[in-house]
N, C-alpha and C positions, 0 to 999 in steps of 0.2 A: 109809200109801200104800206100794206096792211101789217098791223102789229100782232095779228092772230098767232103767229108762230112763236112770239115772245111772251104773250100773255099767260100761257100755260105751257112753259117751255119743255118740249120733249125732243129737242133737236138731236141730242147725243144719246148714247145708250144709258147714261145715268138717269135720264127721264125724271129730273128733279121736280118738274111741274111748277116751278116758281114763276110768278108773274114778273118777268124781267123788265116790264115797263115801269114797275114800281120799286123793285129791289134787285139785289144781285143773286144770281143762281149759283150752283156749285162751282161754276167756272170763275166766280168772283167778278162777274161782269153783268151790267144791265143791258138794255138794248143799244146803248151807245157804243159805236165801233171805235176802239182806241188803238193807236199805233205807237210804238216806241222809237223805231228807226227805219230808215230805208237807205240801202247802200248797194253799190256794186261789190259783189262778194266773190272771192277767188278760192274759197275753201271747199266748194262743193265738188261733186264728181266731174271728171273731165268732159263728159258728154253734155253737161249743162253750163260749165264755166267757159269752155272752149277758149276763145281768145280774150274776150272783153269782160268776162265775169257774168255772174247771174244777178239779176236785179232784185235783191231780196227786200221784202217788206215784212217786218216783225210785228205781229198783233199782240195786244195785251190780253192776258187771261189764258186759261187752259182747262180742258175737261178731265185731265189726269192728275196733275200735281205730283209728278214723280219725285221721290225723295232725293234723287241725285241730279235734278235738272240743272244743266249748265246755264240755262236762261231763266233761273229762278226769279230774278228781279222783275221780269215781265210776266212770267207764268204764274207767280205766286205772290209777289209783293206789289203788283199794281202799277209799275212804272209805265207811263205812256199818257197820251192825251187824245181826246175825241177828234176825229177828222170827218169832214163832210165828203160827199160824193165828188165834189169839184176838186178838193184838195187831194183826194186819193188819185183822181184822174191825172192831176198835175204831177204827182209822184211818178206814175207810170210813164207819162210823157217824157219827163226829165230823164228817167232811167233809160228809156229808149234812145233819147238824143245822145246820151253818154255812151251808147254802144252796147247796152245790156243785151245778152243773148236771149233772155226771157224775163218775165216778171214772176218772181218766186214768192208765193204767198205762204208765210210761215205761221203755223199754229192758229188757224182761223176756224177750227171745227165748231166752235160755239157761236159763230156768226155767219153761217152759210147763207141764209136768206138775203141779208143785206150785202154781203160780199158779192153774191151773184148779181145783184142789181148794180153794184159799183163797177164790176167787170164789164157789163153790157155798156154802161156809160163810157168807160174808157175806150172800148172797142169802137163805139160810135164816134169817138173824138180822136181817132187816128192812131190808137195803139194797136199795132199789127204783129208784134212779136209774140211767140207762144206764152201762154200763162201756165205756171206750174203750181201744183197744190202740195205743200210740204206739211205733213201732219203725223200724228201718233197712230193713225189708222183706227182710233177709237171713235168710229162714226157709224151712223145708221145708213143703210143704202137708200132709204127714203130721202134723207137729207142730201146725200151725194147726187141723187137724181136732179136736184136743183142746179147742180154745176155741169150737168151733161151738155156738151156742145160749147162750153165756155172754157174748160180746162183742157189743155193739150197733153201735159206731162204730169204724172202723179209720182210723188216722192214720199211714200208711207214708211214710217218706222214700224218694224215688227219687233216689239220689245221683248216679248216672251210668249211661249205657248204653254207655259206652266201656270195653271190657275192659282196654285198656292203662292207662287212668286208674285203674280199680279195682284193678288189679295194683299200681300204684305207690303208691296212697293207703292201701290197707288189705290188700294182699296177698291179694286175692280176685278172680282173673280171671273166675271164674264168677258174680260178683255180678250183672251185668246179666241173665243168663238166670234166675238164682234169683229175683231181685226181680220181674221181669216175671211169672213164674209165680205168685208169692205174691200180687201185687197183683190179677191177674186172678181168683185164687181169692177174694180179699176182696170184689171187686166182685160176683162171681156169688153170693156167700153173704150179702150185706148190701145189699139195695135201698135207695135213698135215701128217707128219710122225714123231711121238714122241716116243722115246724109254726110257726104264728104265735102268739107269746105277748105279753101286754100287762102292763105294770107302770107304775104312776103315770102312766097315759095314754100311755105310749110303747110302740109295737109293735116287736117284733124277731123275727127268724127263729131257730129252735132246731132243731138236728139231733137226732133221736131214734135214727136208724140211718142207716148209709151209710158212704161212704169219702171222706176228704179226702187227696189225694195231694200231698205236699210235694216241692218240688225247690229246693235251694239253689244259686243261681248262684255259681260260683267265678270270681273275677276273672281276666280274660284268656281265659276258655274259653267264649266266646259260641257257638261251633259245637257244643260238647257239649250246651249247654242247648237249642239248636235241634233236635238229634237227639232229645233227651228229649221235647220238646214235640210233635214229629212223632208219636212213638209214643203219647203221651197223647191227642192229637187222634183217632187211629185207634181206640184201644182203651178210652178212659175218658170221652171227651166225652159228655155227656148221661146218663152212668151214675155219675159221681163228680164231686166238686168238685176243682179244681186250686188249689194254693197255691204261687205262685212267690215265692221269698224272696230278698231282696237284702241280707240282714243279715250276710253273711260278715264276721267280725271276727277278726283275729289274736289268738291266745290266749297268755297269758304262761307257757307251759311249752314246753320244748324238750329233745329228746334227740337223740343222733346220728342215730338212725333217723328220727325225725320231720323233722329238718332235711333229710335226703336225700329223703324222700317229698314234702315240701311244695314242692319245686322243680317239681312237675308243673303248678302254676298260680302265679299271682302273689299272694303272701301280703300282702294289703293290703285296705283298704276298697274297695267298689265306687265307681267314679267317675261323674260326671254323664253322660259320653258313653255309658257302658255302660247306665246307667239309661234313657236315651233309646232306645237300641237295644232293650232289653228291652220297653219300653212299646210301641214300634212293632211288635215281634214278636208280642206277645200280642193287639194289635189286629188284626193280619192273621189270626191263628189263629181269633179270634172264638169262644172257648170259651163254652159255655153257662153255666158257673158257675166263676168264677176270682177268687181273691184275689191282690192284689199289694201288697207293702209300699212305703210311701213311703221314699225314700232318706234315710238319717240317718247322721251321723258320731258319734252318741252310743254310747259303749262301756260305759256304766255298768250296762247290763243283764247283763253277764257275771257268772255266779254264783260264789260262794265257799261251797262246802258245808261248810267248817269253821265257818262262822258259823251261829248259830241262825236268823237270817234270811239265807238264801243270796242273795236277790235284793233289789232295792230295795223299799221299803215300798209304792210305787205299783204295783209289778208283782205282788206276792204277799203273802199272809198266811199265815205258817207255823202249823201245828197240831201238828207232831211233828218231832223232830230226833234224829239218831242218837246225839248226846251227851246230850241232855236228856230224851228221851222226849216225852210230851205237854206242850204249852206252854199 
């Protein structure tokens, strides 16, 4: 593959123009594609976990570096190791053999050219289940074009439409405009196709193509969530699924920079009053297809990517780990 897109890297809206064949870009990654873990994951939306779980692959590095990232070990601290096209294909094959409903590629925005190449190789070598793209939505449509025809399901996070918040939280004042453009591209390029599947007499819905737009409510910022839902009602309702998440959990890492950024909202669990406000809000919006999490104070789901099993056994079944290889 030509290294042109890495030599003067303009892949994401940061456009840091670093020669990633020689050193790390803003994403803290070179041209080498690194992965931390691959597993069957049961904590995603029902449309993509269905019966057997989503086949998640977690890439190292990130274009945002959110101050509250639950996956900070891989997005900001560099956990993971380089994998070849062949090893990536073997991961996808093993996930498919284990019954994965899809291959769910998590936080790969800084490596779109090489991931596109790897997906083609996997498809040519028998991987036939849908591919899903799980990202922050901080992507250029020019880069997303490289994934056209390769990705079936899009899972963008729409973090905020408040440029002041995005400036404080991940130093990207242009995040709202870039994310809106990327999500509208995803919707226009992937019409919803949901089928009914039956197993052991139980019928469930399964997404074969389409978009699930996620929004994480940040404690104390109900107005920001309302602004986001306003936009989603206008541009995504009836064309995509909405997933409103209330799982914000303080993470056990802190730097001087993170401590300053995280004052933009209240670094705590969502309370019952906010949960009630959110429930009333989504009832008023009356989205065609919306998921909402039940409020919980359980923090045991927070991952540790140093462990062979980064999640709880109930949440995931690992098949590959950066330290051990295939399990």
